[in-house]
N, C-alpha and C positions, 0 to 999 in steps of 0.2 A: 279606604278613603275616610270612612267614619272614624276609624281608629286614629289616623293622623290628625284629624280635625279635634277629636277628643284630647289627643296628646298636647297640641298647641294651646288649647283652652286651659288644660290643667297647668301646663308650664307658665302660661301668661298670669294665671292667678297666683301661682307660686311666687313669681317675681314681684307682682304688685303687692300681695300680702307681706311678702318678705321685706320689701322696701318699707312698707308702712310699719311693720313691728320694729324694724331697725331704727327708724326715725324717732320712735317713741321709747327706745330702749335707753337704759342708763349709760350703756357704752357710747352711743351716739351723743348723749347729752354731755358726758364727760369730755369727749373729743371737742365738742362745740365750745365748752368752757375753756379748754386749753387754748383754743384759738383766740377767744376773747382776751384771755389774760396777758397775751403778748402786748397789748396796749396799756397794761397797767404796770409798765416797767417802772421800777424805782431806782432812779439814777442817783449816784452818790453825790454829795455836796461838792466833792473835788472834781467830779466829772463835769457837773454843771458849771462850776466856777471856770474850769478850763475852757468849756464850750463858750461861755459868755465872753471871756478874753479873746478867743479866736473869732467869734462872731463880731465883736468890736473891731478887730484888726482887718478882717476880710470881707465883711457883709454890710456893715453900716453904710458905706458909701452908697450903696444902691437901696437896700431894704430899710435903712433908717435905724436910729437907736432902739426904738421899741418894736420894730418889725412891720411898720405900716406901708413900706414901700415908698417912703418919703425922704430918702437920703439925698445928700446934695448932688450926687451923680445921676439921680433918677430923672432929673428934668430933660436930659439929652437922650434918654433911651425910649426906644419905640420897638416893641411894646414896653409898657412901663413895668418896673419890677413887682413881683407879687407881694401883696399885703399878706404877710406871714400870719397875722393875727386873725384876720376876718375872712379873706377870700378863700374860696374853695381851692384847694391845692391841685392843680391840673394833673400832676403825676402821682397823686396819692398823699394821704395824710398820715399813714402809719410810720412808725419809727424807721422800719426797714426801707419804706419807699423814699422817705426824706434822705436816709443815708445814701441810697442808690443815686438820687438826683444830685446830691452835694458831690458825691464821688465822680459821677460820669458827666455832670452838667446836663444841659438841654441840647439834644441834637440839632445841629445846624444853627446854634445860636452863638453869636460872638460876645454876648454879654453874660449869660450864665454858663461860665466855663467849667470844665471838670477840674476838680481839686485833688484828685487822687494822685497827681504827679507833684503836687505841691505840699500837701499835708500827709502826715502819717496816718495809718489806720486807726490808731487811738485818737488822734486829733479829729479825724473825720467822724468817729463815733461820738466824741465829746460835742462837737459842733452840732451834729444832728440831734443829740439829746437836748441841747439847749433850744434849738429851734422847735423841737417837739413840745417843750414846756411853754413856749410863746403861744401856742394854740390854746392852752388851757386858761390863760389870763384874760 
């Protein structure tokens, strides 16, 4: 029994110390840096130009020209459209989360519909990139 308790203590220390060393290792730091870099996406001027054009065509009615959720169609909506510039985005603020939301819409919402059957993958990526840039301004 003493051997079993000793083994459990040694294994526990091994896992605790191993995790501590991993968290401070250069490998863990490089992986963490890679995760952070995904938000530093550098979208081409052409992608953002196309995204802005698509945004004006499909999103301005509800979200407004500058993304404040003050488009002409917003007055009749409940809940009001998200202020893309300032509000915390409920479904995430990363490029991939915005792309997923634009593609799939908001579940059970008749207002924020999925655009994946209307726009091409490239168009969805462009409009999501443009919306992501609205967050920076």
